[in-house]
N, C-alpha and C positions, 0 to 999 in steps of 0.2 A: 856023157855030156861035160865031163870035167874040164876038158881043154876049151870047149866052146864057152862055158861059163866063165872060165879064167880070162878069156879074151874079152868077154863082155864086161868083166870087172875093170880091166885095163881101160876099156873104152869109156866107161862111166867116170872113172877117176880122172882121166885126162880131159874130159869134156864137161865136167860138172858145171851146172848152171849156178848163178850167183844167188846166195840166200838174201832174205830181206834185211837182215841185221847189218850187212856189209855196206859201209858208206864211202869207203875209199876205193875208187875204181880207176881203171885206165880208160881214157877218152879215145875217140876215133883218131885223134891226132897223136896218140902215143904219150899223152901227158897224164900224170896222176892228179886226179881232181876229187872233190867231194861230190857225191851224188846228191842231187836236189829233188829228183822225182823217182818214185817207185816204178819199176818196170813190172807190171802185173803179169805179163806173159812169161818173163824170166822166173818170177816167183812160182808160178804154176808149174813151169818146167822143173824147177828145183825140187818141188815137193814130190813130183812123180819120180824123178831120178833118185831122190833120197830113199823113197819107199822101196824102189827096185834094188838099190845097193844094200839096204838093210836085209832084204830077203836073201840076197846073194851072200852076205856076210854070215847069216845063219847057216847057210848050206856049207860054207867053208871059211871059217874065221881065219885060219892059218894063211890061206891063199890071199885073202883081202889084206891082211896085215903085211905079208911079204911084198905085195905089189906096192902098197903105200910107202913102206919104209925104204924100198929100193928107189922109188921116185924121189923121196925126200933126200936120199943120199946123193942123187944126181944134182939136186939143188945146192947141197952143201959143197960138193966138189966143183961146182960150176959148169959141169959138162952139159947140163940142160937148163941152166939158169935163165929164167925170164919171169917177168911179173905175172904173165898169164899162167905159166906152168905152175908157179908156186901157189897162186891164188886158187886155181881149180883143184889142186891137190889138197890144200887146207880146207876148202869147202867140202870136199869128199870126206876128209878125216872127221870134220865136225858132224857130218850127216849120219855117221854110224854110231853116235853116242847111245849107249844102252843096249847095243846089239851083241855085246860080248860079256863074258863073266867079269866080275869085279877084279879078280886077280889078273886076267888077261888085259883088261882096260888099264890097270895100273902100270904094267910093264910097257905097254904100247905108248901110253900118254907121256910117261917119263922120258922115253926116248925122243918122242916128237917135240916136246917142249924144250928139252935140252938142246936139240939140234936147231930149233927155231931161234932160241935165245942166242946161241952161238952165231947163227947167221946174221942176226940183228947187230951184233957187235962187229962182225967181220965186214959187212957191207958199208961202203962209203957213198955219200950223196943222200940228200934229203928225200928224194923220191924213192930210192931203194929202201931206206930205213922205214919210210911211211908204209910201204907195201908189206914189209916183214912184220912191222908193229901191228898193222891191221889184221893180218892173219893170225898172229899170236893171240890177239884179243878175241877173235872169233872162235878159235879152237878152245881156249880155256873157258869161255862162256858156255860152251856146249856140254861140258862135263862136270856138272855140279856134284854128282855122286862121288867122283874122285876127289874133288876139292874138299867136300865135307869130311872125308875119311883121312885127309892128310893136311893137318893144320899148317905145318911149316911151308908146304908147297902153296897152300892157299894164301898165306901171308906174303910170300914172295911174289905171287901173281898180283895181289892187290897193290903192293908197293911198286910193282912194275907199271901198273895202270896209273898210279900217281905220277910216275915219271912221264908217261905219255901225255898226261894232262898239261904238261909244260911244253909239249911239242907243237909248234905253231903251223905245221903243215896242214893244209885243208883236209878236214874230215877226221884227223887223228884224235883230237880232243873230244869230238862228238862221240866217236866210237869208244874211247876210253871211259867216258861218263856212262854211256849206254851199257857197256859191259860191266862196269862197277855196279850199276843198278840191278842188272840181271843176277850177278853173283850175290849181291846183298839180299835180294828176294829169296834166292834158293839156299843160301848158307847163313842166314841172319843170326841164328842161335850161336854159331861158332865165334862171333865177334864180341859177344857180351859175357861169355864165361871166361874164367881165368884158365888159360891153357898151360900145359906142362912146360916149364922152362921160361915162362914169361913173368915179368914183374907186375903187370897189370893187364886187365882185359883190353883187347885191341881197340874197343870203342873209346876207352879213356885216353889211350895214346893218340887216337885220331882227333879227338876234340881239342887236345892240347896243341896239335900242329895244324888244325883245320885251315887257318887263314893262309898259311904258306902253301898248302896243297892246292887251294883254289885260286891262288893269286893271279894266274894267267888265263883263267876261264872267262868266257863271255857270260852275260846274265842268264841266258837260256841253259847253258851248261851247268851253271851254279845251281839252278833250280833242280836239275836232274840229280846232281850230287847230293843236295840236301834231302831229296826224296829217298835216295839210296840209304843215307845214314838214318833217316827216319824209320826205315824197315828194321835196321839194327836195333834202334832204341825200343821199338815195339816188341822185340824179342825178349826184352828184360821182364821177367815175370814178377819181380818184386816192385810194387807200385812206387814207394818212396825213392828207390834207386832209379827207376825209370823216369820219374818226374825230375829228379836232379840231372839226369843225363839230357833230358829234353831242354831244360833251361841252359845247360852248358852248350848244347848244340846251337841254341838260338841266341846265345850271348852277343855275337857280333851284329846280327840283324836288329836285335833289340836295342843295342847301344846306338846304332845309326838312327833308329826310330826315335829314341829319346832325344838325341842331339837335334834332329830336325824339328821336333815339337818344341824344344826349349828355345830354339832360334825363332820359331813362329810366334811364341809369346813375346819375345823381345822386339820383333819387327811388326807386331800386330798382323801377322799372317802374310806379310809381303813376300817372305822367302818362299811361300808355297807356289808363287807364280813363276819361280825359276825353273827352266827346262831341266836342269840337272837335278833339282830336288824332286820334281815330278817323276823323273826316270828312276831315281833311287827309291822313292816310295812305291812305285809300281813293282820294282824288283823285290822289295821287302815283303809286300803283300803276296806276290806270287810265290815267293819262297815259303811263306807260311802256308799257302794253299797246298803246295806239294808235300810239305811235312804232314799236313792234316790228312791227305790222301793215304800216306804210308802208315801213319800212327793210328788213325781212327779215333775212337772215343778218348783215349788218354791225351789227345791234343787239347782237350778242354782246359788244362792247366795253362797252356801258353795263350789260348784265346782270351781267357779271363784276365790275363796280364795286360793285354793291349786293347780289350774290347771297347771300353769307353772312348779312348783316344781314336780308335779306328772309326767309330761312328761320327766323332767330331770332325775328323779329316774329311769324311764323306760329305758331311753337312757343309763344311767350308768350301769344298770344290763345287757343290751344288750352287751355293750362293755366288761364287766367283763366275760360274758359267752363266747364271741368270743375269748378273750385272753386266757381263760382257755382251750378252745378247741385247739387253736393254740399251746399252751405250751405242750399239750398232743399229738402233731403231728396228729391232726384231728382224734384221736381215739374216736369213738362214744361211747365207754363204759363210758367215762367221763360224758356223759349226765345223767347217772344213779347215780352219786355220790350225797350225801345229799346236798352239797353246791350248785351245779348247779340246782338241783330240787327246792331248796328253792328260788333261784334267779328267776327261771321260774315261780314259784308260785306267786311272787309279780307282775310279768309282766302280768300273766293271770288275776289276780284280777283287775289290772288296766284296762285291755281290757273289762272285764265284767262290771266294773263301767261305763266306757264310753258308752258301748252298752246300759246299763239300762237307763242312762241319756238321750241319743239320742232318745230312744224309748218313754220315758215319756215326753220329752219337748214339749212345745206348741208354741215356737218361732223359727220357721225354719230359719228365716233370721239371728237371733243371732247365731245359730249353724253354719250356713254357713260362716259368716263373722268373728266370734270371736273364734270358737272352732275348725273348720276344718283345716284352714291353719297351725296352730302350730303342729298338730298331724301327718301331712303327712310325713315329713322327718324322725322323730324318729321311727315311726311305719313301714312305707313302706320301708324306707332305711334299717332298721334292718332286715326285712323279707327277702329282696333280697340278703343281704350280708351273712346271716346265712347259716350254713350247713343244709341240709334237716331235720335232726333230731331235730334241734333247732328252727324250724319254728312253730309258734303257730297257730293252726287252728282258734283260736278266732279272729285273724286278719282278716281272710276272712269273718267271720260272722259279725264283726264290720262294715266293709265296705258295706256288704249286707244290714245291718240295716240302715246305713247312706243313701244309695241310695233309699231304700224303703221309708225312711222318707222325704228326700229332693227332691226326684224324679228328674225331668228334671233340677233342679238347680245344680245338681252334674255333668251334662254332660261335662263341661269344665275340671273337675278333673279326669274323667274316664280314658283317655289315660295314665295318670301317674299311676293310680291304676292298670290298665291293664298291663302296662309294668313291674311293680314291682312284681305282684303276679301270673299272668296267666301262662307264660311259665315256671317259676321256679316251680310252683306247678304241672303243667302238667308233667314235667320231673320226679317228685316224684311218681306220681300215675299211670303212663302208663307202668311201668316195670312189674307189675303184678296186680291182682285184690284184693290183701289182705292188703298191706301196707298202712299206713296213711288213715284209713277209715274216720276220721272226716274231713280231708282235701278234700277228694273226694266229700262228700255231700255238704260241705260248698262252694267249688269252683263252683259247678254247680248251687247252689242257688244264688251265687253272679252273675254268668253269666246270669241267668234268670232275676234277678233284673235289671241288666244293659240293657238287651234287652228290658225289659218292659218299663223302664222309661227313658233311655238315648240311644235309638237306633242309633241316628246319630253318636254317638261316635264310634260305631262298624264299620262304613263305612269309617273311616278316613285312614285306611291302608288296601290294598287288601290282603297283606300277613296275617295280623292279622285276617281278616274275614275268609280266607281259613282255618287258624289254628283253629278258633272257630268251624267251620262246621266239620272239621276232629275230633276234640275233642268230639263233641256231638255224632258223628257216633260211636266213640269208647265207649261212655257211654252206647249206646244201648246194647252192648255186656256184660255189667257189671252184675255180679252175684247178686249184692245188688239191690233189687227191687227199692228202693227210688231213687238211682242214675240213673238207667235206665229210670224211669218215669220222673224225672226232665229233663233229656236230651231230651226225646221225646217232652215234653211240650215246652221246650225252642226252639227246632227246628220248631215246629208248629208256635210259636209266631214270630220267625224270618221270616218264610215263609210268613206269613200274612203281616208283616210289610214291607218286601222287595218287595212283589208284589205291 
């Protein structure tokens, strides 16, 4: 079957489906664009083709390598050059990662990357360079084992990604940031130790030049970049060094934060109404959230640095939203204005940050004593005082996360949580089965968490307990399956506990 299998390898290599990670694609009109939607059929096809090609590579690595390098040579000499031919070839090259020995992989990949980098320099025109750049990023992201074993090559690849972060062609910056994130996750330890021939660890060099690296990135891309560096920081095992790296990483967002709050004091909070300020605050808080995702518990140092001011900003926007609604005579259409939406966006990002931190932390006692007491009044008080349309469902998921994390230690606080969110939310969702869908599922998830971990708190008031049972019975009738199932499971748990 050798000849037949060789023909099959050629077929798979030349017709490889597009992987999920690739964002720079050729449109039906022959233009290079950024993909905005995932093609699930193509992704399924890619996975099947990749598995098949991996099996074929195991049967004859030499033949697979020869086919791929021959096809690559045709791209370099221009005899078969096209965006489609190069892309399908590189998707095939990326798909066989791990299917060869480390020595074979090294020889193969050095040749591939060298040829691709040369092709990037050789080609003229933004579209041509964007296609080659996209394929370079995809291939290097698929071979973390090789990158971990060859520091100089890894450093060259990352610096090339930094170059691509200044390339304004649609999709190239997104792919550069996504590839940087993937490499940071897989090779994180290599960036925080001092490598042979280097004056300092790469992470120190990066923090010094960070602002210039991200100068052309959009806010969403900046968030991905900070998350990637967060994984590097997390790889530092020495706690004081890690904390110093974290504060160095967050130096720029923290400085913007301090400047905005200083101006707020001078203007009595008027600057917080500025669309530009709200956008910057949203970006700062989201950046913190992505770093918290990457860093986990060590992020506590940074959150402690901004926590009090974070809650003050949350409270300030709560009051601004309520005063705006009052001035509009409770006209709910005001909720859809750009100003109110931007204020709510800052609040939602704050709630997501706290949710992420609580989920990732390893010191429950610290959360209970230092972080929970200050947040109860600003968040619960705002929820109960706001009109229904202004209540954020993330409040319910935050307290669900808190109770699942701290469990019975939150029992003493449950009556206050219950009083603030339960009846007010129930009044919102029992009018029909359609309005406030997120509040519906989040409320019953919260109730289930309370029942599971803090059941004694539910027995403190007979009226409350009756109201809970009635609300669960109402949930059974719900057309949304997840709400009905959560209600059923909660009732079963209450029944077991009460018996």
